[in-house]
C-alpha positions as CSV (number, residue, x, y, z in Angstrom):
1,M,0.0,0.0,-0.2
2,T,1.2,3.5,-1.0
3,I,0.3,6.5,1.2
4,H,0.6,9.8,-0.4
5,A,1.6,12.6,1.8
6,T,0.6,15.5,-0.5
7,G,-3.2,14.6,-1.5
8,R,-4.8,11.3,-2.5
9,P,-3.6,9.0,-5.0
10,P,-4.8,9.5,-8.8
11,G,-8.0,7.7,-9.4
12,E,-8.7,7.1,-5.6
13,Q,-11.4,8.2,-3.5
14,E,-11.1,11.2,-1.3
15,E,-10.4,9.0,1.8
16,C,-7.4,6.7,2.1
17,R,-7.7,4.2,5.1
18,I,-5.5,1.9,6.8
19,R,-7.4,-0.8,8.9
20,I,-5.0,-1.9,11.8
21,A,-6.0,-4.4,14.4
22,A,-4.3,-4.3,17.7
23,A,-4.0,-6.7,20.5
24,G,-2.0,-7.1,23.4
25,D,-1.7,-9.4,26.4
26,M,-2.2,-12.8,24.7
27,H,0.0,-14.8,27.1
28,Y,0.3,-17.8,24.7
29,G,2.2,-20.6,26.4
30,G,0.0,-23.8,26.2
31,E,-0.7,-26.4,23.3
32,H,-4.4,-25.4,23.4
33,D,-3.3,-21.7,22.4
34,R,-2.3,-22.9,18.9
35,D,-5.6,-23.3,17.8
36,R,-6.7,-19.9,19.3
37,A,-3.8,-18.1,17.7
38,K,-4.9,-19.4,14.3
39,A,-8.4,-18.7,14.5
40,A,-7.5,-14.9,15.9
41,F,-5.6,-14.5,12.6
42,A,-7.8,-16.4,10.4
43,A,-10.8,-13.9,11.6
44,L,-8.8,-11.0,10.4
45,A,-8.4,-12.3,6.7
46,G,-9.6,-9.4,4.4
47,R,-10.3,-7.0,7.1
48,T,-7.0,-5.4,7.9
49,D,-4.2,-3.8,6.6
50,L,-1.8,-4.4,9.5
51,V,-1.7,-6.2,12.6
52,L,-0.2,-4.7,15.6
53,L,0.8,-6.6,18.7
54,T,1.7,-4.9,21.6
55,G,3.4,-7.0,24.1
56,D,2.8,-10.0,26.5
57,L,2.9,-12.2,23.7
58,T,3.9,-15.2,25.7
59,T,3.2,-16.4,29.4
60,H,7.1,-16.7,30.5
61,G,8.9,-15.6,27.4
62,E,10.1,-19.1,26.4
63,P,10.7,-19.6,22.6
64,E,8.3,-22.5,22.4
65,Q,5.6,-20.0,23.6
66,A,6.4,-17.5,21.0
67,A,6.5,-20.0,18.4
68,I,2.9,-20.6,19.0
69,L,2.3,-16.8,17.5
70,A,4.9,-17.0,15.3
71,E,3.4,-20.0,13.2
72,A,0.0,-18.2,13.3
73,A,1.3,-14.7,12.3
74,A,3.3,-16.6,9.5
75,E,0.1,-17.6,7.8
76,A,-1.4,-14.1,8.2
77,A,-2.6,-12.4,5.0
78,D,-1.0,-8.8,6.3
79,P,2.1,-7.7,7.9
80,V,2.3,-8.2,11.5
81,A,4.3,-5.8,13.8
82,A,5.0,-6.7,17.6
83,V,6.8,-5.3,20.3
84,L,7.8,-7.4,23.5
85,G,6.2,-6.7,26.9
86,N,7.6,-7.6,30.4
87,H,6.2,-11.5,30.4
88,D,8.3,-11.9,27.1
89,W,11.6,-11.1,28.9
90,H,10.9,-13.4,32.0
91,S,13.1,-16.3,30.9
92,N,15.9,-14.1,29.5
93,R,15.5,-15.7,26.1
94,A,14.2,-12.9,24.1
95,G,16.8,-13.1,21.4
96,E,15.8,-16.4,20.7
């Protein structure tokens, strides 16, 4: 998507909208969360331009917990941006 700061794109309507879905405090960590994460991203298909995840993505910051979200986000139709929260640093493995 291109955003024109000096006016609307040629041939476009007067409004240019970006649809952002934002969520935080998911605390993924259990195997049952795989289905929950996949369902959440599937529900956004065709409805957003960007997904913003705002921290506490995992329960204790374990790489296995982050993998639950990473797998679901990889199947998303739109870009996903995320920042870590305090729970994501609990195990001191945020780099993984």
